[in-house]
C-alpha positions as CSV (number, residue, x, y, z in Angstrom):
1,X,-10.6,20.1,-111.6
2,X,-8.2,21.3,-114.3
3,X,-5.1,20.8,-111.8
4,X,-6.7,17.1,-111.0
5,X,-6.8,16.4,-115.1
6,X,-3.8,18.0,-115.8
7,X,-1.9,15.8,-113.1
8,X,-4.0,12.7,-114.2
9,X,-2.8,13.1,-117.9
10,X,0.6,13.4,-116.6
11,X,0.0,10.0,-115.3
12,X,-1.4,8.2,-118.0
13,X,1.3,9.7,-120.6
14,X,3.9,8.1,-118.5
15,X,2.0,4.6,-117.7
16,X,0.0,4.5,-121.2
17,X,-2.4,1.5,-121.1
18,X,-2.0,0.9,-117.7
19,X,-5.9,1.5,-116.8
20,X,-5.9,-0.2,-113.2
21,X,-3.1,1.9,-112.3
22,X,-4.9,5.3,-113.6
23,X,-7.8,4.3,-111.2
24,X,-6.1,3.9,-108.5
25,X,-3.8,6.9,-109.1
26,X,-7.3,9.3,-109.7
27,X,-9.3,7.8,-106.8
28,X,-6.1,9.1,-104.0
29,X,-5.2,12.4,-106.2
30,X,-9.0,13.4,-106.2
31,X,-9.2,12.8,-102.3
32,X,-6.2,14.3,-101.6
33,X,-5.8,17.3,-104.6
34,X,-6.9,20.1,-101.6
35,X,-4.4,19.0,-98.9
36,X,-1.8,18.6,-101.4
37,X,-2.1,22.3,-103.6
38,X,-2.4,23.8,-99.9
39,X,0.6,22.6,-98.2
40,X,3.8,24.7,-100.1
41,X,6.3,22.0,-98.6
42,X,4.4,19.1,-100.6
43,X,4.3,21.1,-103.6
44,X,8.0,22.4,-103.8
45,X,8.7,18.5,-103.1
46,X,6.8,17.8,-105.8
47,X,5.3,15.2,-103.1
48,X,2.6,13.4,-105.2
49,X,4.4,13.2,-108.7
50,X,7.0,10.9,-106.7
51,X,4.5,8.9,-105.2
52,X,2.9,7.9,-108.4
53,X,6.4,6.7,-109.7
54,X,7.4,3.1,-108.0
55,X,11.2,3.8,-106.3
56,X,11.7,0.5,-108.2
57,X,10.5,-2.3,-110.8
58,X,11.7,-5.7,-111.2
59,X,10.8,-7.6,-114.2
60,X,12.1,-10.6,-114.6
61,X,12.2,-14.6,-116.7
62,X,10.8,-17.3,-114.8
63,X,12.1,-20.7,-116.3
64,X,10.6,-24.1,-115.1
65,X,9.5,-27.9,-116.1
66,X,6.7,-29.4,-115.8
67,X,5.8,-33.4,-115.1
68,X,6.0,-34.0,-118.5
69,X,9.6,-32.6,-118.8
70,X,8.8,-29.7,-120.8
71,X,10.3,-26.4,-120.4
72,X,7.6,-23.4,-119.2
73,X,8.5,-19.6,-119.4
74,X,6.5,-17.3,-117.2
75,X,7.2,-13.8,-116.3
76,X,7.8,-12.5,-112.7
77,X,7.0,-8.5,-111.2
78,X,8.3,-6.7,-107.9
79,X,7.1,-3.4,-108.0
80,X,9.4,-1.8,-104.9
81,X,6.6,1.4,-104.7
82,X,7.5,2.8,-101.5
83,X,9.7,2.7,-98.7
84,X,9.1,6.0,-96.5
85,X,8.0,4.5,-93.7
86,X,9.7,1.2,-93.6
87,X,10.3,-2.0,-95.6
88,X,8.8,-2.7,-98.8
89,X,5.5,-4.9,-97.5
90,X,3.0,-6.6,-100.0
91,X,1.7,-9.6,-101.5
92,X,3.0,-11.8,-104.7
93,X,-0.1,-12.9,-107.0
94,X,0.1,-16.1,-109.0
95,X,-2.7,-15.5,-111.8
96,X,-3.1,-15.2,-115.3
97,X,-4.5,-11.7,-115.2
98,X,-1.0,-10.6,-113.7
99,X,0.2,-7.7,-115.8
100,X,2.4,-4.7,-114.5
101,X,-0.7,-2.6,-114.4
102,X,-2.2,-4.9,-112.0
103,X,1.0,-4.9,-109.8
104,X,1.3,-1.1,-109.6
105,X,-2.3,-0.1,-108.5
106,X,-1.7,-2.7,-105.9
107,X,1.5,-1.4,-104.6
108,X,0.3,2.0,-104.9
109,X,-2.5,1.2,-102.7
110,X,-0.6,-0.8,-100.3
111,X,1.5,2.0,-99.7
112,X,-1.6,4.1,-98.6
113,X,-2.8,0.8,-96.4
114,X,0.4,0.1,-94.7
115,X,0.3,3.9,-93.6
116,X,-3.2,3.5,-91.8
117,X,-1.9,0.4,-89.8
118,X,0.2,2.4,-88.1
119,X,2.8,0.0,-88.2
120,X,6.5,0.8,-90.1
121,X,5.9,-0.9,-93.5
122,X,6.3,0.6,-96.8
123,X,4.4,-0.6,-100.2
124,X,4.8,-3.1,-102.5
125,X,3.5,-5.8,-104.3
126,X,4.6,-8.3,-106.7
127,X,3.5,-12.1,-108.6
128,X,3.6,-13.7,-112.4
129,X,1.3,-14.2,-114.6
130,X,1.7,-18.4,-113.4
131,X,-1.5,-20.0,-113.4
132,X,-1.7,-22.5,-110.0
133,X,-4.8,-24.0,-110.8
134,X,-4.7,-27.5,-112.6
135,X,-0.8,-27.8,-111.7
136,X,0.9,-30.6,-109.2
137,X,2.4,-29.8,-106.0
138,X,5.6,-31.4,-107.7
139,X,5.1,-28.4,-110.6
140,X,4.2,-25.4,-108.3
141,X,7.7,-26.5,-106.3
142,X,9.5,-26.0,-109.3
143,X,7.7,-22.6,-110.3
144,X,8.2,-21.3,-106.8
145,X,12.0,-22.6,-106.7
146,X,12.4,-20.7,-109.9
147,X,10.7,-17.4,-109.1
148,X,13.0,-17.3,-105.7
149,X,16.1,-17.7,-107.7
150,X,16.2,-14.1,-108.9
151,X,13.5,-12.5,-106.3
152,X,15.9,-13.5,-103.4
153,X,18.5,-10.9,-104.7
154,X,15.6,-8.1,-104.2
155,X,14.2,-8.7,-100.9
156,X,15.1,-8.9,-97.2
157,X,13.7,-8.7,-93.8
158,X,14.6,-5.2,-93.7
159,X,14.3,-4.4,-97.3
160,X,11.3,-5.6,-98.8
161,X,9.2,-8.5,-97.2
162,X,6.5,-10.3,-99.5
163,X,3.6,-12.3,-98.3
164,X,0.8,-14.4,-100.3
165,X,-2.0,-13.4,-102.5
166,X,-4.2,-14.9,-104.8
167,X,-3.0,-18.1,-106.2
168,X,0.1,-17.8,-103.4
169,X,-1.2,-19.2,-100.0
170,X,0.8,-21.4,-97.7
171,X,1.8,-24.1,-99.8
172,X,3.6,-21.5,-102.3
173,X,5.0,-19.5,-99.2
174,X,6.7,-22.4,-97.6
175,X,8.1,-23.4,-101.4
176,X,9.4,-19.9,-101.3
177,X,10.8,-19.4,-98.3
178,X,12.8,-23.2,-98.6
179,X,14.4,-21.9,-101.6
180,X,15.3,-18.0,-99.9
181,X,16.8,-20.2,-97.2
182,X,19.0,-22.5,-99.5
183,X,20.0,-19.4,-101.3
184,X,21.0,-17.1,-98.3
185,X,21.7,-19.8,-95.9
186,X,19.7,-18.0,-93.3
187,X,16.6,-18.2,-91.8
188,X,15.2,-14.8,-90.9
189,X,11.6,-13.6,-91.7
190,X,11.9,-12.8,-95.4
191,X,7.9,-13.9,-96.2
192,X,5.0,-13.3,-94.3
193,X,2.4,-16.0,-94.3
194,X,4.5,-18.7,-93.3
195,X,3.5,-22.0,-91.1
196,X,3.1,-21.7,-87.4
197,X,5.3,-23.9,-86.8
198,X,7.9,-22.3,-88.7
199,X,7.5,-18.6,-87.7
200,X,4.1,-17.7,-88.7
201,X,1.7,-15.7,-86.8
202,X,-2.0,-17.5,-85.2
203,X,-5.1,-15.8,-87.2
204,X,-2.7,-14.7,-90.7
205,X,-5.1,-16.3,-92.8
206,X,-8.4,-15.2,-91.2
207,X,-6.8,-11.6,-90.6
208,X,-7.8,-9.6,-93.7
209,X,-12.2,-10.9,-92.9
210,X,-11.6,-10.3,-89.0
211,X,-9.9,-6.8,-89.7
212,X,-12.6,-5.9,-92.1
213,X,-15.7,-7.0,-89.5
214,X,-14.0,-5.1,-87.0
215,X,-13.9,-2.0,-89.2
216,X,-17.5,-2.7,-90.6
217,X,-18.5,-2.9,-86.7
218,X,-16.9,0.9,-85.7
219,X,-18.5,2.1,-88.9
220,X,-22.0,0.4,-87.6
221,X,-21.6,1.8,-84.3
222,X,-21.2,5.7,-85.4
223,X,-24.7,5.4,-87.0
224,X,-26.1,3.9,-84.3
225,X,-26.2,-0.1,-85.5
226,X,-24.7,-3.5,-84.6
227,X,-23.8,-6.4,-86.6
228,X,-26.1,-8.7,-84.4
229,X,-29.5,-9.5,-86.1
230,X,-28.0,-7.7,-90.0
231,X,-27.5,-9.8,-93.2
232,X,-24.5,-9.6,-95.3
233,X,-23.8,-10.4,-98.7
234,X,-20.0,-11.9,-99.2
235,X,-18.3,-12.3,-102.4
236,X,-15.4,-14.8,-102.9
237,X,-14.8,-17.8,-100.6
238,X,-11.2,-18.4,-100.0
239,X,-9.5,-17.1,-97.1
240,X,-10.9,-13.4,-96.7
241,X,-14.2,-14.2,-97.3
242,X,-13.6,-17.5,-94.9
243,X,-12.1,-15.0,-92.4
244,X,-15.1,-12.1,-92.7
245,X,-18.1,-15.1,-92.6
246,X,-16.4,-17.0,-89.1
247,X,-16.2,-13.0,-87.5
248,X,-19.8,-11.9,-88.7
249,X,-21.0,-15.4,-87.5
250,X,-19.5,-14.7,-84.1
251,X,-21.2,-11.2,-83.6
252,X,-24.0,-12.4,-84.5
253,X,-24.6,-11.5,-88.3
254,X,-26.0,-13.8,-91.0
255,X,-24.5,-14.3,-94.5
256,X,-26.3,-15.1,-97.5
257,X,-24.1,-15.2,-100.1
258,X,-21.1,-16.5,-101.5
259,X,-19.3,-16.5,-105.1
260,X,-16.8,-17.8,-107.7
261,X,-16.0,-17.3,-111.0
262,X,-18.5,-20.1,-111.5
263,X,-21.7,-17.8,-110.0
264,X,-23.3,-16.9,-106.8
265,X,-25.1,-19.1,-104.0
266,X,-27.9,-17.8,-102.1
267,X,-28.1,-19.5,-98.7
268,X,-31.4,-17.9,-96.6
269,X,-30.3,-19.8,-94.1
270,X,-26.9,-18.6,-93.2
271,X,-23.7,-19.8,-94.1
272,X,-22.6,-20.9,-90.6
273,X,-20.9,-24.4,-88.5
274,X,-19.8,-26.8,-91.0
275,X,-20.7,-24.5,-94.1
276,X,-18.1,-22.4,-93.2
277,X,-15.2,-25.4,-92.8
278,X,-16.8,-26.7,-96.3
279,X,-15.7,-23.4,-98.1
280,X,-12.2,-24.4,-97.4
281,X,-12.4,-27.9,-98.8
282,X,-14.1,-26.0,-101.8
283,X,-10.8,-24.1,-101.7
284,X,-8.4,-26.9,-101.3
285,X,-9.9,-28.6,-104.6
286,X,-8.1,-25.8,-106.6
287,X,-11.4,-25.8,-108.8
288,X,-12.5,-22.3,-107.9
289,X,-16.3,-22.9,-107.9
290,X,-19.0,-22.5,-105.9
291,X,-21.9,-24.5,-107.2
292,X,-20.7,-27.9,-105.1
293,X,-22.0,-25.9,-102.0
294,X,-25.5,-25.6,-103.5
295,X,-25.8,-29.6,-104.0
296,X,-24.2,-30.5,-101.0
297,X,-26.6,-27.6,-98.5
298,X,-29.3,-27.8,-100.9
299,X,-29.0,-23.9,-101.4
300,X,-29.6,-22.0,-104.3
301,X,-26.7,-21.7,-107.1
302,X,-27.2,-18.9,-109.8
303,X,-24.3,-19.2,-112.8
304,X,-22.7,-16.9,-113.9
305,X,-23.7,-14.2,-111.8
306,X,-22.4,-11.8,-109.1
307,X,-24.1,-11.9,-105.5
308,X,-25.0,-8.0,-105.6
309,X,-28.5,-8.8,-107.0
310,X,-29.7,-10.3,-104.0
311,X,-31.2,-8.2,-100.9
312,X,-28.8,-7.9,-97.8
313,X,-27.9,-5.3,-95.4
314,X,-24.2,-5.2,-95.5
315,X,-22.0,-5.7,-98.6
316,X,-18.7,-6.7,-98.4
317,X,-17.1,-7.3,-101.8
318,X,-14.2,-10.1,-100.7
319,X,-13.0,-11.5,-104.3
320,X,-11.1,-9.3,-106.3
321,X,-10.7,-5.8,-108.1
322,X,-13.5,-4.0,-110.0
323,X,-15.8,-6.7,-108.5
324,X,-18.9,-4.3,-108.1
325,X,-19.8,-2.1,-110.8
326,X,-22.7,0.9,-110.8
327,X,-25.1,-1.4,-111.9
328,X,-24.6,-3.8,-108.9
329,X,-24.1,-0.6,-106.8
330,X,-27.5,0.7,-107.8
331,X,-29.3,-2.5,-107.4
332,X,-27.8,-2.7,-103.8
333,X,-29.3,0.5,-102.7
334,X,-32.3,0.1,-104.6
335,X,-32.8,-3.5,-102.3
336,X,-32.3,-1.9,-99.4
337,X,-28.2,-2.4,-98.5
338,X,-27.2,0.5,-96.6
339,X,-23.4,0.0,-95.9
340,X,-20.4,-1.4,-98.1
341,X,-17.2,-2.0,-96.8
342,X,-14.7,-2.7,-99.7
343,X,-12.7,-6.1,-98.2
344,X,-10.9,-6.3,-101.9
345,X,-8.6,-4.1,-103.0
346,X,-10.1,-1.7,-105.2
347,X,-13.2,-4.0,-105.0
348,X,-15.6,-1.3,-106.7
349,X,-15.2,0.3,-109.9
350,X,-14.6,4.1,-109.8
351,X,-18.1,5.1,-111.0
352,X,-19.5,2.6,-108.7
353,X,-17.2,4.2,-105.7
354,X,-18.4,7.9,-106.7
355,X,-22.7,6.3,-106.3
356,X,-22.3,4.4,-103.5
357,X,-20.1,7.0,-101.2
358,X,-23.3,9.5,-102.2
359,X,-26.1,7.2,-101.6
360,X,-24.8,5.0,-98.3
361,X,-21.9,4.5,-95.9
362,X,-19.0,3.6,-98.2
363,X,-15.7,2.8,-97.0
364,X,-12.7,1.9,-99.2
365,X,-10.4,-1.1,-99.6
366,X,-6.9,0.7,-98.1
367,X,-9.2,0.7,-94.7
368,X,-11.5,-1.9,-94.6
369,X,-8.9,-4.9,-95.5
370,X,-5.7,-3.9,-94.3
371,X,-6.1,-6.3,-91.4
372,X,-4.5,-8.6,-93.3
373,X,-1.6,-6.7,-93.5
374,X,-1.1,-5.4,-90.2
375,X,-1.0,-9.3,-89.0
376,X,1.5,-9.5,-91.5
377,X,3.5,-6.6,-89.9
378,X,3.0,-8.3,-86.5
379,X,4.2,-11.6,-87.8
380,X,7.3,-9.3,-88.5
381,X,7.7,-8.3,-85.1
382,X,7.5,-11.7,-83.4
383,X,10.0,-13.3,-86.1
384,X,12.6,-10.2,-85.1
385,X,11.8,-10.8,-81.3
386,X,12.0,-14.9,-82.3
387,X,8.5,-14.8,-80.0
388,X,5.1,-16.1,-81.2
389,X,2.0,-14.2,-79.3
390,X,-0.8,-16.5,-78.3
391,X,-4.3,-16.1,-80.6
392,X,-5.8,-13.5,-78.3
393,X,-2.8,-11.3,-78.2
394,X,-2.7,-11.4,-82.1
395,X,-6.7,-11.0,-82.2
396,X,-6.7,-8.4,-79.6
397,X,-3.7,-6.1,-81.5
398,X,-5.6,-6.5,-84.7
399,X,-8.7,-5.3,-83.5
400,X,-7.3,-2.7,-81.4
401,X,-5.4,-1.5,-85.1
402,X,-8.5,-1.4,-87.2
403,X,-10.0,0.9,-84.2
404,X,-6.9,2.9,-84.8
405,X,-7.4,3.0,-88.6
406,X,-11.3,3.8,-88.2
407,X,-9.7,6.9,-86.0
408,X,-7.8,8.2,-89.2
409,X,-10.7,8.4,-91.4
410,X,-12.5,10.1,-88.6
411,X,-9.9,12.3,-88.1
412,X,-8.8,13.1,-91.8
413,X,-12.8,12.6,-93.0
414,X,-15.2,13.8,-91.1
415,X,-17.3,16.9,-91.7
416,X,-20.7,18.2,-90.5
417,X,-20.3,15.0,-87.7
418,X,-20.7,12.9,-90.6
419,X,-17.4,10.5,-92.0
420,X,-16.6,10.3,-95.6
421,X,-14.3,7.5,-95.4
422,X,-13.1,7.5,-98.9
423,X,-11.7,11.2,-97.9
424,X,-10.4,9.9,-94.3
425,X,-8.9,6.9,-95.8
426,X,-6.8,8.5,-98.7
427,X,-5.8,11.7,-96.7
428,X,-4.3,9.9,-93.3
429,X,-2.6,7.1,-95.7
430,X,-1.1,10.1,-98.0
431,X,-0.1,12.4,-94.8
432,X,2.0,10.3,-93.0
433,X,3.9,8.8,-96.2
434,X,3.9,12.5,-97.3
435,X,5.4,13.8,-94.5
436,X,8.2,10.8,-94.2
437,X,9.0,12.0,-97.4
438,X,9.9,15.3,-96.6
439,X,11.9,14.2,-93.4
440,X,14.2,12.3,-95.9
441,X,14.8,14.7,-98.3
442,X,14.6,14.5,-102.1
443,X,15.5,10.4,-102.8
């Protein structure tokens, strides 16, 4: 432990105040430390020290004009973390909470997540403290165009391929892509999450949720269970939760909770059918609240709380980082939950992860939610070929990739016939990137 503590003290000293980044690094370092210290080649090349330092951080000013003719200023970022196994790949987040620490943690996680997909993609993340909520389409377009006026210098289909994230959906990707095309005078696969009629991939909006459920299905098989007949607690109500709910219903499970910033919904009858499509209407309203669902369907609304107090068999945190804390974890276990598949990025706090990993079957976000970036990678492939696969072809490829990620977790995390998914995901992602770095020399 002294070696890990010394390493973390160095990381903290070099990156003061970046608590989210520290948390993400600590989780990985703890998992891979034995593998790292027992490999002289990794130590000589200082692989872990290099992995925790982004290859490039770009920070820029984003001026734009609102509908009242007033000049607004936001800050834009792109953290290009690792290109060891492919071009930088990761989303753009537009939200007031965006800071360099948030984006460094996300870019660091993305590096290992992308490694697990088996596709040739490096890790990156970007965004802005811009808040799309309450803005008109015209204002969002002006912001996106100004943001791309700087970002375009640093991205490209073989360099860095951004995608969407919180606050960046199909509308924003369209505005960003349109401005890139004007500036570069080229139509290339520089962004993923595009519209299906201009270079996008089928099932991309659902992919993170679909992939999470496919991974959960594999976890359940390992313990002799199946999705059918089990109750699920889901947080959030955006694309990730929406995709997960669709697939859970398809495979015979029942989703009984969703949540938003205003509180959470309990629907004992199950969130299925028209109710699932209503979630899209709620998201499209741009109000970020779930209380209207209770009014529409006679469900119960619990204000200002998270859904983890309600008894379920399986929990899928699908909203944001650190949304499930140690008290939530204890409540889930007390209520009989036997599996947590972390679907948001670093959705559980550090102490919650420790507790869950000892108390039930737990898997981290970098494995569970890799389906989104996997289909982004498939979109890149389709763009390169100037070709589109059918919905069934993409879904089948996604299913195969999530199975391969599960196998990697088993390969690196199984001991005494029990799989530690936290160890397996972190070590499996680390080894591939580390070996690629060794092959390419000290760069």
